[in-house]
N, C-alpha and C positions, 0 to 999 in steps of 0.2 A: 499586637502581634507583629514581630519584626520579619518573620519569614512568611511570605505569601505563597501558598500552595497553588500550583498551576499544573494541570495535566499537559503533556506534550501532545499536540494535535498532529495526527498523521493521516495520510491517505493511502489506500491500497487499490490496485487494479486486479479484479478477478477476470482473467482472460482465458476463455475456453475456445478451442477449435477442434472439432472432430473427436470429442471425448478426451482431449489432452488439455492440461492447464499449464500456462506459461508462468514459470517461477524463476527466481534467481538463486544462485548459490553464492553465498557471501561470507566474508570474514567478519566475525563479531568478537566481542570481548570474551565470549564463551566458546569460541572455536568456529569452525565452518558450519553454516546453517542454511536451510532453505526458507524462502519467504516469497510472498507475492511481491511483484514490483511495488515498492512502497517507500514512503519517506515523509519528511516533515513539511508542513505547510510553511511556505516562506512569506516574509512580509510582502505586501502589495500584490497578493494573488488570491484568487478564489479557490475554493476546494476543487472545483471542476478543472481549472487550469493546472492546479497542483498535481492531480492524479495523471493527467496527460503528460506533464513534464517529467514526473518521476518514472513513468513507464518507459518513456523515450530514453531518459538518462541511464536507466538500469538494464534495459533489454535491447535498445536500438530499434524497437518496434514503435510505430505510431499507435496511439490508443485514443479512441473516441468514446468517452463515457456515455452510456445511454440510460442508466438507472442506478439508484442507490440500493445496494444489497442489504446493508445494515450499518448501524453505529455501534461500536464495541468499546468496552473499557476493560483494560487489564493492567496488572501491576507486574513490573519486571524487576527482579532482584538478581543481579549478576553473582554467580558463585565464585567468580575470580576476583572481581573488583569491589563487590559490595554495593555497587550502584543500585539505587532504588528509584524507579521512575514509574509514574502512572501514565499510560497512553490512552488517548481517546482517538479511535480509528474510524474513519469513514471509508467504507469499502464500496467500490463501484464496479458494475459490470458494463461491458460495451464491446465494441468491435475493434479487432486488431487490424492494423493497416500495414503500410509499407515498412520494410526493414531497411535501415540505413547502415552504411559502412562507417561506423564511428566507434571510438573507444567507449567502453562501459564505465559507469561511475566508479569512483575510488572505492575499493573494497569488494566490488562485484567480480566474482571469478568467471561466471558464465550465466547466460540465460538458458533455461532447460525446459522442455515440454515433458510433462509427467501425466500419466494416467491417474485416475482416482486410486486405483490399487497401489500404484507406486507411492502416492501421497500417504496412504495408510501404512505402508511398509517402512516409511522413513520418518514417522512421527517424532522419534527421539532426536531427529536432526532439524526439526522445525524451529524457526526463530521464536515462535510463541504458539500457544494453543489456538490462537486466533486464525492461523493459517488454515487449519482444517475446518474450523467453525465457519469461516467465511465461505469456503467451498461447499460445505454441507448446506448452508443457507441458500447459496446460489442454486444448488441442485434441486432443492425443494421449491424453488420459484419465488423466493422472497425478492420483491422489487418495489421501490417507491420511485415516483417520477422525479426527474431533475428539476421540474418546475417548482418543487418545494424549497429550492435554494435561491436565496437572494443575496447578492453581494453589493453593498452600497458603493457608489463610485468613489467615496472617500478612501476606500481600501486600496484601490488600484491606482491612486495618484490623481484623481480628479481634484481640481482646485476650484474653490468657491469664489476666489478673487476675480 
């Protein structure tokens, strides 16, 4: 088989403070959408490092992951471009920290705090059905410890030489 299928590995931060969830409003190939601070796992980083980096890049907020909320798989098919991608998403909950004065990642229009009711009312604008699913799982208390993750030093640039 010449084409090797690989899902796109992504991370997402489920950030809640006082009943409000931190989301981003972003430009996508399907128009403006809401999503958790999320993005792709980069080479040479762990999933834990990736979610902290993505949250900072997309919201200017520091994020310290404390637990895994869930691992999700979904398929995205763009109505505009025909793009077909399967995503494997690792969603983490944790603590939000300091806000930095920095530009947001390319394509991010703004970071916004939304109540659960606002999330429900804007479902048609969610980037994927996983946005609400992750929040629902968070709200019912789904959590796994971060100790279940192990990243071998070879990933982050450790040399055996």
